[in-house]
Every structure is written in structure tokens, then in C-alpha cells.
C-alpha positions as CSV (number, residue, x, y, z in Angstrom):
1,M,-45.3,38.3,136.2
2,S,-46.4,41.6,134.8
3,T,-49.7,41.6,132.9
4,F,-48.4,44.6,131.0
5,L,-45.8,43.2,128.5
6,G,-45.0,39.9,130.2
7,P,-42.3,39.5,132.8
8,I,-39.7,42.2,133.5
9,R,-36.5,40.7,132.0
10,Q,-33.8,43.2,132.8
11,L,-32.8,45.7,135.5
12,G,-30.6,48.5,134.2
13,Y,-28.2,50.2,136.6
14,V,-26.4,53.4,135.8
15,V,-22.9,53.4,137.4
16,D,-19.9,55.6,137.5
17,D,-17.3,52.8,137.3
18,I,-18.5,49.8,135.3
19,E,-15.4,47.7,136.1
20,A,-16.0,48.2,139.9
21,G,-19.6,47.4,139.3
22,M,-18.8,44.1,137.6
23,K,-16.4,43.3,140.4
24,Y,-19.0,44.0,143.1
25,W,-21.8,42.1,141.4
26,S,-19.6,39.0,140.7
27,E,-17.6,38.9,144.0
28,T,-20.2,40.1,146.5
29,M,-23.5,39.2,144.8
30,G,-22.2,36.0,143.0
31,V,-23.8,37.2,139.7
32,G,-21.9,36.5,136.5
33,P,-20.2,35.9,134.2
34,W,-20.3,39.5,132.8
35,Y,-20.3,40.1,129.1
36,Y,-18.7,43.5,128.6
37,N,-18.5,46.0,125.7
38,P,-16.6,49.2,126.4
39,A,-18.3,50.9,123.4
40,V,-21.6,49.4,122.4
41,P,-22.3,49.9,118.7
42,I,-25.7,51.7,118.9
43,Q,-27.1,52.5,115.5
44,D,-29.8,55.1,114.6
45,Y,-29.6,56.5,118.1
46,T,-32.2,59.3,118.8
47,Y,-32.9,61.3,122.0
48,D,-36.0,63.6,122.0
49,G,-36.3,62.9,118.2
50,Q,-32.7,64.2,117.5
51,R,-30.0,61.9,116.1
52,H,-26.7,61.7,118.0
53,D,-23.6,59.6,118.2
54,V,-23.4,58.0,121.6
55,T,-20.7,56.1,123.5
56,N,-21.8,53.9,126.4
57,S,-20.1,50.9,128.1
58,V,-22.4,48.0,128.9
59,A,-22.0,44.9,130.9
60,L,-24.7,42.1,131.1
61,A,-25.1,39.1,133.3
62,N,-28.0,37.0,134.6
63,S,-29.2,36.0,137.9
64,G,-31.6,33.2,137.0
65,E,-34.0,34.6,134.4
66,M,-33.3,38.2,135.4
67,Q,-30.7,40.0,133.4
68,V,-28.7,42.8,135.1
69,E,-27.3,45.5,132.9
70,L,-24.6,48.0,134.1
71,I,-24.3,51.2,132.0
72,Q,-21.5,53.8,132.1
73,T,-21.9,56.8,129.8
74,R,-18.6,57.7,128.1
75,S,-19.6,61.0,126.5
76,D,-21.8,64.0,127.2
77,T,-24.2,63.0,124.4
78,P,-27.9,63.6,125.4
79,S,-29.3,60.4,126.9
80,M,-31.6,59.2,129.7
81,Y,-28.6,57.8,131.4
82,R,-26.9,61.3,131.4
83,D,-30.2,62.8,132.6
84,F,-30.3,60.3,135.5
85,K,-26.7,61.1,136.5
86,D,-27.3,64.8,136.2
87,R,-30.1,64.5,138.8
88,G,-27.5,63.0,141.1
89,L,-28.9,59.5,140.8
90,R,-27.1,56.2,140.5
91,G,-28.5,52.7,140.5
92,L,-31.7,51.3,139.0
93,Q,-32.5,53.5,136.0
94,H,-34.8,51.3,134.0
95,V,-36.7,48.0,133.8
96,A,-36.9,46.3,130.5
97,F,-39.5,44.2,128.8
98,W,-38.4,42.0,126.0
99,T,-40.4,41.4,122.9
100,R,-40.4,39.3,119.8
101,D,-43.1,41.4,118.3
102,Y,-41.6,44.9,118.6
103,D,-44.0,46.8,116.3
104,R,-47.1,45.4,118.0
105,D,-45.8,46.1,121.5
106,L,-44.5,49.5,120.6
107,Q,-47.9,50.4,119.2
108,M,-49.6,49.1,122.4
109,M,-47.3,51.4,124.4
110,L,-48.1,54.4,122.2
111,D,-51.8,53.7,122.4
112,R,-51.5,53.7,126.2
113,G,-50.0,57.2,126.0
114,F,-46.3,56.4,126.5
115,T,-43.9,58.8,124.7
116,P,-40.6,57.5,123.2
117,K,-37.7,59.4,124.6
118,M,-34.6,57.5,123.5
119,S,-34.2,54.7,120.9
120,G,-31.9,52.9,118.5
121,F,-30.8,49.4,117.7
122,V,-28.0,47.0,118.5
123,G,-27.5,44.4,115.8
124,K,-30.1,43.2,113.3
125,N,-33.5,42.9,115.0
126,G,-32.2,44.5,118.2
127,R,-34.4,47.7,118.4
128,F,-35.0,49.4,121.7
129,V,-37.0,52.3,123.0
130,Y,-37.1,54.0,126.4
131,F,-40.2,55.9,127.3
132,A,-40.3,59.3,128.9
133,E,-42.9,58.6,131.5
134,E,-41.3,57.8,134.9
135,H,-44.0,56.5,137.1
136,H,-41.4,55.6,139.8
137,P,-38.7,58.1,140.8
138,G,-35.7,57.5,138.5
139,T,-37.0,54.4,136.8
140,C,-38.3,54.2,133.3
141,I,-39.5,51.5,131.0
142,E,-37.5,50.1,128.1
143,L,-39.0,47.9,125.3
144,S,-36.2,45.7,123.8
145,E,-36.5,43.6,120.7
146,V,-34.8,40.2,121.3
147,M,-34.6,38.7,117.8
148,G,-31.5,38.1,115.8
149,P,-28.0,38.4,117.2
150,K,-29.1,40.3,120.3
151,G,-31.6,37.6,121.2
152,R,-29.0,34.9,120.8
153,M,-26.5,36.9,122.9
154,F,-29.1,37.2,125.7
155,D,-29.7,33.4,125.5
156,L,-25.9,32.9,125.7
157,I,-25.6,35.2,128.8
158,R,-28.5,33.4,130.6
159,D,-27.0,30.0,129.8
160,A,-23.5,31.0,131.0
161,A,-24.9,32.1,134.3
162,N,-26.4,28.6,135.0
163,G,-24.0,26.9,137.2
164,W,-21.3,29.6,136.9
165,D,-18.4,28.8,139.2
166,G,-16.9,32.3,139.4
167,S,-14.2,31.7,136.8
168,D,-13.6,34.0,133.9
169,P,-15.9,36.7,135.4
170,V,-15.6,39.3,132.6
171,R,-16.0,38.2,128.9
172,P,-16.3,40.2,125.7
173,F,-19.6,40.7,123.9
174,P,-20.1,38.3,121.1
175,D,-20.2,39.8,117.5
176,L,-23.7,41.3,116.9
177,S,-23.2,42.1,113.3
178,G,-24.3,38.7,111.9
179,E,-27.7,37.5,110.8
């Protein structure tokens, strides 16, 4: 386990074809089921301090306690995913630490000299921030709040992976608008 912010909880992969990615991970790697949203409702999205509207497709599944995220950009909106692709890279783009005390952990990252590059939120109490420092080629750190609907969704995804038999490999995201 990391002594930094606890265990790494998610591996985020940038892909060109998310449907092919889900098929590969479920059929070849045995990871699933996948919870898929073709247009994740990211609110208050900023990149380099500028607000933008962004369209990304995301699929989430667990392998044990580790969540795998597949991300396909659907627009040319500035993002760290687009930057990653523009450098000719595909694959592991970020590792995510999950927090139930976002403000405290964000302040700790800022105190350590990390610079927010991309941020927003998904559902109530679902804030996230990606940091500019890339201490490993192509891989950055995300801090993700897992309270409210997003936290419950992550629990549902982990629980669905336990004993998954390969059936119903792609499922829709649950509603994240509730309390």
C-alpha cells in the first residue's frame, strides 16, 4: 500500500475505441462487468484554470479491489487525456487515489508542491483533480472524492465484479444525480 494517500484504487487507461477495450478486458482478461457511460456528465470542468465543456466516454470495472477505468475522448476539448493522445500515447494515463476527506488530501497535495491541471465533479460529492506533475512517463495522479452517488457507484461496481460469471458484460452507469 502507498504511504502517500493510501492504496492506489484505480488505473486509468486512455483508449481509441472504448467498446473494443471493454470487449478485450472482459473476454481476454476476465475483468467485468463494465459500467459504461458514453457521455459522462462532468460539471465545473477546468483545464489549466479555464472552464470548458468536455465529452468523454468512460467504462469502469473492478479486478478485486482495483478499479480499471477506460476513457475515450469524444471532443477536442483541452484535457490531459487529449494531451496524452497527442503525444502518441495510449494505455495507462493515471493512477487514482480515493478520498473521503477531499479538502484535507487536496491541501496535502498542494503543500507537497503538486499543481492541479484538470478538475471537475461527477455527481454530488464526486470531485476530482488531476495533477500536472508526471513523475513517471505518461502517468499522472488523480485524487478522487468517493462520497455520495459516485462512492455508492464504485461500491456497486466492486460488488458486481465479485463472482462475475461473464454474463451481461456491459451495463449502464447508475444515476449519479441523487443524494
